[in-house]
C-alpha positions as CSV (number, residue, x, y, z in Angstrom):
1,M,23.2,-15.0,-5.5
2,K,24.5,-11.6,-6.4
3,Y,21.0,-9.4,-7.0
4,S,21.8,-6.6,-9.0
5,I,19.5,-3.2,-9.3
6,I,18.0,-2.6,-12.8
7,I,18.7,0.4,-14.3
8,L,16.2,1.9,-17.1
9,A,18.5,0.9,-20.2
10,V,16.5,2.1,-23.3
11,L,13.8,3.6,-24.6
12,T,12.5,2.8,-28.1
13,A,10.3,3.9,-30.6
14,V,9.2,1.9,-33.8
15,G,6.9,2.1,-36.3
16,C,6.5,-0.8,-38.9
17,T,4.0,-2.0,-41.7
18,K,2.6,-5.2,-42.7
19,L,5.3,-6.0,-45.1
20,E,9.2,-4.9,-43.1
21,P,9.9,-3.0,-40.6
22,E,11.1,1.1,-41.1
23,L,12.8,2.2,-38.2
24,Y,11.0,5.9,-37.3
25,S,14.0,6.7,-34.4
26,D,16.4,5.4,-32.2
27,L,16.4,6.3,-28.9
28,T,18.9,5.7,-25.7
29,T,18.9,7.5,-22.8
30,A,22.2,9.6,-24.3
31,N,19.3,11.0,-26.7
32,A,16.3,10.3,-25.7
33,Y,16.1,13.2,-23.0
34,S,15.9,16.1,-25.4
35,T,12.3,17.9,-24.9
36,E,9.8,18.7,-22.9
37,S,7.5,15.6,-24.5
38,D,10.6,13.5,-23.6
39,I,10.2,14.2,-20.0
40,N,7.1,14.5,-19.8
41,A,7.1,10.5,-21.2
42,A,9.7,9.8,-18.6
43,L,7.8,10.8,-15.7
44,T,4.5,9.1,-16.8
45,G,6.9,5.4,-16.8
46,I,8.1,6.6,-13.2
47,Y,4.1,6.7,-11.9
48,A,3.7,3.3,-14.4
49,D,6.4,1.6,-12.5
50,L,4.0,1.4,-8.8
51,A,1.5,-0.9,-10.8
52,P,4.0,-2.7,-13.5
53,F,2.5,-4.4,-16.8
54,P,-0.9,-2.1,-17.3
55,G,-3.6,-3.9,-19.0
56,D,-2.5,-7.3,-16.5
57,G,-0.9,-5.4,-13.4
58,W,-0.8,-7.3,-10.5
59,M,2.9,-6.0,-9.1
60,Y,3.8,-3.7,-6.7
61,Y,0.5,-1.2,-5.6
62,N,-1.3,-3.4,-7.4
63,G,-1.1,-6.0,-4.9
64,Y,2.1,-8.1,-4.1
65,L,3.1,-4.9,-1.8
66,V,0.2,-6.5,0.2
67,M,2.2,-9.6,0.1
68,T,5.6,-8.3,2.5
69,T,3.7,-5.9,4.7
70,D,-0.1,-7.3,5.8
71,Y,0.7,-11.3,5.2
72,T,3.7,-10.6,6.9
73,T,1.2,-10.3,9.9
74,D,-1.2,-11.2,11.8
75,M,-4.0,-9.5,9.8
76,G,-3.3,-11.7,6.2
77,F,-3.9,-15.6,5.6
78,S,-3.3,-17.3,2.1
79,T,-5.1,-20.9,1.3
80,A,-2.8,-20.5,-1.5
81,A,0.1,-23.3,-1.6
82,G,3.4,-21.7,-1.3
83,D,5.1,-18.7,-1.6
84,P,2.0,-17.0,0.0
85,T,1.2,-19.3,2.5
86,K,4.7,-19.1,4.0
87,L,4.8,-15.9,4.1
88,S,1.6,-15.3,6.9
89,N,3.7,-18.9,8.3
90,F,6.6,-17.1,8.5
91,T,8.7,-19.7,6.8
92,Y,9.8,-17.0,3.8
93,D,12.8,-17.0,2.5
94,A,15.3,-15.3,-0.2
95,N,13.9,-17.4,-3.2
96,N,9.7,-15.6,-2.4
97,R,8.5,-13.9,-5.1
98,Y,6.9,-11.6,-3.5
99,I,9.7,-10.2,-2.2
100,R,12.2,-10.4,-4.5
101,Y,9.6,-8.6,-7.2
102,N,8.8,-5.9,-4.5
103,W,12.7,-5.3,-4.3
104,Q,13.0,-4.9,-8.3
105,Y,9.7,-2.2,-8.6
106,M,10.8,-0.3,-6.5
107,Y,14.4,-0.1,-7.4
108,E,12.8,0.0,-10.9
109,V,11.3,3.7,-10.0
110,I,14.1,4.5,-7.9
111,S,16.6,4.4,-11.3
112,N,14.1,5.8,-13.6
113,A,13.8,8.4,-11.7
114,N,17.7,9.0,-11.2
115,V,17.8,9.0,-14.9
116,L,14.7,11.9,-15.3
117,L,16.5,13.7,-12.8
118,S,20.4,12.9,-14.6
119,K,18.6,14.3,-17.4
120,I,16.2,17.2,-17.3
121,D,18.0,20.4,-16.6
122,A,19.3,19.9,-20.2
123,V,16.3,20.2,-21.5
124,T,14.9,23.4,-22.2
125,M,11.1,24.5,-20.6
126,D,9.1,26.4,-18.8
127,E,11.0,26.7,-15.0
128,T,7.7,26.2,-13.2
129,K,6.9,22.6,-15.5
130,K,10.5,21.9,-14.6
131,K,10.0,21.7,-11.0
132,R,7.1,20.6,-11.1
133,I,8.1,17.4,-12.9
134,I,11.2,17.4,-10.7
135,G,9.3,17.6,-7.2
136,Q,6.6,15.0,-8.4
137,A,10.2,12.2,-9.5
138,K,11.8,13.1,-6.3
139,F,8.3,11.8,-4.7
140,L,8.3,8.7,-6.1
141,R,12.4,8.5,-5.5
142,A,11.2,9.4,-2.2
143,L,8.0,7.0,-1.8
144,A,10.0,4.1,-3.0
145,Y,12.9,4.7,-0.7
146,R,10.3,4.5,2.4
147,D,8.5,1.3,0.5
148,L,12.6,-0.1,0.6
149,T,13.7,0.5,4.1
150,D,10.1,-0.5,5.6
151,G,10.9,-3.9,4.3
152,W,14.8,-4.4,4.6
153,G,16.2,-1.4,6.9
154,P,19.6,-0.9,5.6
155,V,19.7,-0.8,1.7
156,P,21.6,0.1,-1.2
157,L,21.1,4.4,-1.8
158,I,21.5,5.4,-5.0
159,T,21.2,8.9,-6.2
160,T,22.4,9.1,-9.8
161,V,22.4,6.8,-13.1
162,I,25.5,4.4,-12.3
163,P,26.1,1.2,-14.2
164,P,23.8,-2.3,-13.6
165,G,27.6,-3.7,-12.6
166,K,28.7,-1.5,-10.4
167,T,25.5,-1.8,-8.0
168,L,27.2,-5.3,-6.9
169,D,28.3,-6.1,-4.0
170,M,27.0,-2.6,-3.0
171,D,27.8,-1.1,0.7
172,L,24.2,-0.8,2.9
173,S,23.2,3.0,3.8
174,P,22.0,2.9,7.3
175,V,17.5,3.7,7.0
176,S,19.2,6.6,9.0
177,E,21.2,7.9,5.6
178,V,18.1,6.8,3.7
179,D,15.7,9.0,5.4
180,K,18.1,12.1,4.7
181,V,17.4,11.2,0.6
182,I,13.6,11.1,1.7
183,M,13.9,14.2,4.0
184,E,14.8,16.4,1.9
185,D,13.5,14.8,-1.9
186,C,9.8,15.8,0.2
187,K,11.1,19.2,1.4
188,Y,11.8,19.6,-2.8
189,G,8.2,18.8,-3.4
190,I,6.7,21.1,-0.6
191,E,8.2,23.9,-2.1
192,N,7.4,22.9,-5.9
193,L,4.3,20.9,-6.2
194,P,0.8,22.4,-6.1
195,L,-2.0,22.1,-3.7
196,S,-3.3,19.7,-6.7
197,W,-3.9,19.0,-10.6
198,N,-6.9,19.3,-12.7
199,A,-8.7,16.6,-14.6
200,N,-6.3,17.5,-17.8
201,E,-3.4,17.2,-16.1
202,G,-4.2,14.1,-14.2
203,L,-5.6,13.6,-10.6
204,S,-3.9,11.2,-9.4
205,R,0.0,13.1,-9.5
206,A,2.1,14.0,-6.5
207,T,1.3,16.8,-4.7
208,K,2.4,19.4,-1.6
209,G,-0.1,17.5,0.3
210,A,1.8,14.2,-0.4
211,A,4.9,15.1,-0.5
212,A,4.1,16.5,3.3
213,T,1.8,13.1,5.0
214,L,5.5,11.3,3.3
215,L,7.2,13.2,5.3
216,G,5.5,13.3,8.6
217,Q,5.2,9.9,8.3
218,V,9.1,9.4,7.7
219,Y,9.6,11.3,10.2
220,L,7.5,9.5,12.8
221,R,8.7,6.5,11.7
222,A,11.5,7.5,13.6
223,H,9.7,8.4,16.5
224,D,10.6,12.3,15.7
225,Y,7.4,13.4,16.8
226,T,8.1,17.3,17.3
227,N,9.0,17.1,13.6
228,A,6.2,14.6,12.5
229,K,3.5,17.3,14.0
230,T,4.8,19.8,12.0
231,Y,4.0,18.2,8.8
232,I,1.3,16.0,9.4
233,D,-0.5,19.5,10.9
234,M,0.6,20.9,7.7
235,V,-1.8,18.1,5.6
236,L,-4.5,18.4,8.4
237,D,-4.0,22.8,7.8
238,L,-5.1,21.5,4.0
239,K,-7.9,20.0,5.1
240,T,-9.2,22.7,6.9
241,Q,-8.8,24.7,3.3
242,G,-10.8,21.6,2.1
243,I,-7.8,20.2,0.2
244,Y,-8.9,16.8,1.6
245,Q,-11.9,15.7,3.5
246,L,-13.6,12.3,5.1
247,N,-16.4,10.9,3.1
248,P,-19.3,10.8,5.1
249,D,-19.5,7.0,5.0
250,F,-16.9,4.9,4.9
251,K,-18.1,2.3,2.3
252,N,-18.1,5.0,-0.4
253,V,-14.4,5.5,-0.4
254,W,-14.1,2.3,-2.0
255,S,-17.0,2.5,-4.6
256,E,-15.8,1.5,-7.7
257,S,-17.8,5.3,-9.5
258,N,-15.8,6.7,-6.8
259,K,-12.8,7.4,-8.5
260,F,-10.8,10.2,-6.6
261,D,-12.2,10.7,-4.0
262,K,-11.4,14.3,-1.7
263,G,-9.8,11.9,0.9
264,F,-7.2,10.5,-0.8
265,I,-4.2,12.1,-0.8
266,F,-1.7,10.1,-3.1
267,C,-3.1,6.9,-5.3
268,I,-3.3,4.9,-8.6
269,L,-6.2,5.5,-10.6
270,H,-7.0,2.9,-13.1
271,E,-9.0,2.0,-16.0
272,P,-9.7,-1.3,-17.2
273,A,-9.2,-0.4,-21.3
274,L,-6.0,1.2,-20.2
275,N,-4.2,0.6,-17.0
276,G,-6.6,-2.1,-15.9
277,G,-5.3,-4.2,-13.2
278,E,-6.5,-7.8,-12.0
279,I,-7.3,-6.2,-7.9
280,T,-10.9,-6.8,-7.9
281,N,-9.6,-10.8,-8.7
282,H,-7.1,-11.1,-6.4
283,F,-9.3,-9.7,-3.6
284,G,-12.4,-10.4,-4.4
285,P,-14.4,-12.9,-2.4
286,M,-14.2,-17.0,-4.3
287,D,-17.5,-18.6,-5.6
288,S,-19.7,-15.8,-4.6
289,R,-22.9,-14.5,-6.4
290,E,-22.6,-11.1,-5.5
291,V,-19.0,-10.6,-7.2
292,P,-18.2,-14.3,-9.5
293,D,-15.2,-15.5,-10.2
294,R,-13.0,-13.6,-7.8
295,W,-10.4,-15.9,-6.2
296,Q,-9.7,-14.3,-2.2
297,Y,-6.1,-14.8,-3.0
298,Y,-5.3,-11.7,-0.6
299,A,-7.5,-12.8,2.8
300,V,-7.7,-11.4,5.9
301,S,-7.1,-13.8,9.0
302,L,-10.2,-14.6,11.2
303,E,-8.1,-14.1,14.1
304,F,-7.5,-10.1,12.9
305,W,-11.0,-10.1,11.7
306,R,-12.3,-11.1,15.0
307,K,-10.5,-8.4,16.4
308,Y,-13.3,-6.0,15.4
309,N,-16.1,-5.7,18.0
310,D,-19.4,-6.4,16.6
311,Q,-20.4,-3.7,16.7
312,D,-18.3,-1.7,14.6
313,P,-20.2,-1.1,10.6
314,R,-16.4,-2.0,9.2
315,K,-16.7,-5.5,10.8
316,K,-19.5,-6.5,7.9
317,F,-17.3,-4.7,4.8
318,F,-16.2,-8.4,4.7
319,Y,-17.3,-11.4,3.0
320,Y,-18.8,-13.8,4.9
321,N,-22.1,-16.0,5.6
322,Y,-23.5,-16.3,1.4
323,E,-24.4,-19.1,-1.2
324,G,-22.0,-20.0,-3.6
325,A,-22.2,-19.0,-7.3
326,A,-21.6,-22.6,-8.5
327,A,-23.8,-25.5,-7.6
328,R,-22.5,-28.4,-5.8
329,D,-23.0,-31.0,-8.0
330,A,-25.2,-32.2,-10.9
331,T,-28.0,-33.1,-9.1
332,T,-28.5,-29.2,-7.6
333,S,-28.5,-25.9,-8.9
334,H,-27.4,-24.6,-5.2
335,G,-24.8,-24.0,-3.7
336,Y,-22.3,-24.7,-0.9
337,Y,-23.0,-22.2,1.9
338,Y,-19.8,-20.8,2.9
339,M,-19.1,-19.7,6.9
340,L,-17.5,-18.2,9.6
341,P,-16.8,-20.4,11.8
342,A,-17.0,-20.0,16.2
343,P,-13.8,-19.8,17.5
344,G,-12.4,-23.5,18.3
345,Q,-15.4,-24.8,16.0
346,T,-14.4,-27.4,13.5
347,T,-17.1,-29.3,12.0
348,P,-19.3,-27.6,9.7
349,P,-22.9,-28.2,10.5
350,N,-24.2,-30.2,7.3
351,D,-23.2,-31.9,4.3
352,T,-23.8,-28.1,2.4
353,T,-21.6,-26.1,4.6
354,K,-17.8,-25.3,4.1
355,F,-16.3,-23.0,7.0
356,L,-14.4,-19.9,5.4
357,K,-10.8,-20.1,6.5
358,N,-10.2,-17.0,5.9
359,V,-12.3,-13.2,4.8
360,A,-12.1,-11.2,1.5
361,T,-12.3,-7.5,2.2
362,K,-15.2,-5.5,0.7
363,K,-12.4,-2.5,-0.2
364,Y,-11.3,-3.5,-3.7
365,S,-15.1,-4.7,-5.0
366,Y,-17.4,-2.8,-3.6
367,E,-20.0,-1.5,-6.3
368,M,-18.5,-2.6,-9.2
369,V,-19.4,-0.8,-12.0
370,S,-18.4,-4.2,-14.3
371,N,-17.8,-7.4,-13.8
372,S,-14.7,-7.5,-15.9
373,Y,-11.2,-9.0,-15.9
374,Y,-9.6,-6.3,-15.4
375,D,-11.2,-3.4,-13.3
376,G,-10.7,0.0,-12.8
377,R,-9.9,0.1,-8.9
378,T,-8.3,3.0,-7.0
379,I,-5.3,2.0,-5.3
380,A,-5.5,4.1,-2.1
381,V,-0.8,4.9,-1.5
382,L,-2.3,7.9,1.0
383,R,-5.0,8.7,2.7
384,I,-6.7,11.8,5.2
385,E,-7.9,8.7,7.0
386,D,-4.0,7.5,8.1
387,V,-3.0,11.1,8.2
388,I,-5.8,11.7,11.4
389,L,-4.4,8.9,12.9
390,N,-1.3,9.7,12.8
391,K,-2.0,12.9,14.7
392,A,-3.4,10.7,17.0
393,E,-0.3,9.3,17.3
394,I,1.8,12.5,17.7
395,E,-0.2,14.0,20.5
396,N,-0.5,10.8,22.5
397,Q,3.2,10.9,22.4
398,L,3.9,14.6,23.2
399,S,1.1,15.6,25.1
400,G,-0.8,12.4,26.1
401,P,-4.0,10.5,25.9
402,A,-6.4,13.7,25.8
403,A,-5.2,15.2,22.8
404,A,-5.3,12.3,20.8
405,L,-8.5,11.2,21.8
406,P,-10.5,13.7,19.5
407,Y,-8.6,12.6,16.8
408,L,-9.3,9.0,17.6
409,N,-12.6,9.0,18.0
410,Q,-13.1,11.2,14.5
411,I,-12.4,8.0,12.4
412,R,-14.5,5.4,14.6
413,A,-17.2,8.1,14.5
414,R,-17.2,8.6,10.6
415,A,-17.4,4.6,10.0
416,G,-20.3,4.5,12.8
417,A,-17.7,2.7,15.7
418,P,-19.1,3.3,19.2
419,Q,-16.3,6.1,20.3
420,Y,-14.4,5.9,23.7
421,G,-15.8,8.0,26.1
422,A,-18.9,8.0,25.1
423,A,-20.2,4.4,24.6
424,P,-20.6,1.5,27.3
425,G,-17.8,-0.6,27.6
426,F,-15.4,1.6,25.5
427,P,-13.8,4.0,28.5
428,T,-11.8,6.6,27.5
429,P,-7.9,5.7,27.9
430,T,-6.0,7.0,30.6
431,T,-2.4,6.1,29.8
432,K,-0.1,6.5,26.6
433,E,0.3,2.9,26.7
434,D,-3.3,2.2,26.8
435,M,-4.0,5.0,24.2
436,A,-1.4,3.7,22.1
437,R,-3.1,0.3,21.5
438,K,-6.3,2.2,20.9
439,I,-4.6,3.8,18.3
440,L,-2.8,0.7,16.7
441,D,-6.2,-1.1,16.7
442,E,-7.9,1.7,15.3
443,R,-5.2,1.8,12.2
444,G,-5.7,-2.7,11.9
445,F,-8.9,-2.0,11.6
446,E,-9.6,1.5,9.2
447,L,-6.7,0.2,6.5
448,V,-6.9,-3.3,6.4
449,F,-5.0,-4.3,3.3
450,E,-3.1,-0.9,2.8
451,Y,-0.1,-1.3,3.0
452,K,0.3,0.0,6.8
453,R,0.1,-3.1,9.5
454,R,3.4,-4.4,8.9
455,P,5.8,-0.7,9.8
456,D,2.7,0.2,12.1
457,L,3.4,-3.2,14.4
458,I,7.6,-2.6,14.2
459,R,7.2,1.3,15.0
460,F,4.3,0.3,17.6
461,G,6.6,-2.4,19.3
462,K,4.1,-5.2,19.2
463,Y,5.5,-6.9,15.8
464,E,7.5,-9.9,17.9
465,S,4.6,-10.3,20.3
466,T,1.7,-9.3,18.0
467,C,2.2,-11.7,15.6
468,N,4.0,-14.5,17.6
469,D,-0.3,-14.2,19.6
470,Y,-1.7,-15.1,15.6
471,L,0.6,-18.4,15.3
472,I,-0.1,-19.8,19.1
473,A,-3.9,-19.4,18.1
474,R,-3.4,-21.0,15.0
475,G,-1.8,-23.8,16.5
476,L,1.3,-23.2,15.0
477,A,5.1,-22.1,16.9
478,P,5.7,-18.9,17.9
479,V,9.0,-18.3,15.3
480,V,8.7,-14.2,15.4
481,K,12.2,-13.1,17.2
482,P,13.5,-9.3,17.3
483,N,15.3,-10.3,13.8
484,L,12.8,-12.2,12.2
485,N,11.5,-9.8,10.0
486,I,12.4,-8.9,6.0
487,S,15.1,-6.8,6.3
488,R,17.7,-9.7,7.0
489,I,16.1,-11.0,3.6
490,L,18.6,-8.6,1.7
491,W,21.4,-10.0,3.6
492,W,20.1,-13.6,1.4
493,M,19.9,-12.1,-1.3
494,L,23.5,-9.6,-2.0
495,S,25.1,-12.8,-0.3
């Protein structure tokens, strides 16, 4: 199957009456980028590509990315038949819709950014504004290329506008070449983007800190710890200045009323009436009185949930051991009791109890403002907790576990979890290898379902062993081999 990359073809604006349509304008890529308003509209469109289908959003960062980052690890487990189960069982192939659509929308971000960048120089506008728009477009392109290379490894590298037909059979650029573009784009953003935006401008726009975070993480992915430290430290300096801060209560980060937490470095905002998503629908609990009529479509495996220590409050930030909302039958108003089985327990204690096969996180349904079908949840793409754990990882590699410990414990202390070296049963990690394991675990506990698990496991060299242990625990064959990752799907799609 030949897989072509989608390039933005036309923009149209049409007005009409009840009797017959009247064409007010005929805009194409040749004439649509002539004013500052055109450029601003085009930039808004690129942001929207991160969460397509406003008012009914579920693709890319609105859910689909979880399937190809967290579900293809030990973290996610699906009870839904078809493509979700294939991902959590590691039996996916090129026809999997989550792989195909993520690829499509990542390249839509890139192609639309390329169009804007190709047109903006000819538009008359304030030079500072122009540089800020270019910085945002470059950041969004860099983010999409980071996501592509996380998922597929070598990919076609496109930085100019080219006809769709010429994208067939394009050569794959190595990750190192794509990284050069990501790094250049992020450095432009660092130089030209503001530290923050006001509410009138849009709080969730790309900033200097977002560009520095992405750049530091790309260096970290390449195990270039010295350069990674430069940019991660830059973000932590912004935290010292008060640009970013940890919310004292980890749960409040996810309250729907907390639209823009100062821990968010880059996020996607939603409003139910404007660009509401189906985030709570997909991530919320099944048959729950607390959050009714949700699907538990994206749910955490019991094997991963059991890795949390019982003293870690984040272990309770899931839905389990509750009475269902729906009546069991016509003779009772009571629902089934949904219970977590003990490891190895296979038989429910009675016929009114059902065992949970996975657990829904509370991240995307905590303190809901309303029970509307389309919600106003904020999606965290980059947040300060992630950066603090990046710092722990960097310091462990450059200076050893003692230098990493304060940053690891900072996240645990905020969560209320026992700190290493300060609580019984939690000794201080004394080797780089032991500390790396603790940091990897902590990233899983803190960043569950934030699109990080698969890239983390690969970067730490633990993808194969962790995923095979997970499959064995589920009674399945350990089919994960070094070359079994989503990157090889690209070859199938292009063949």
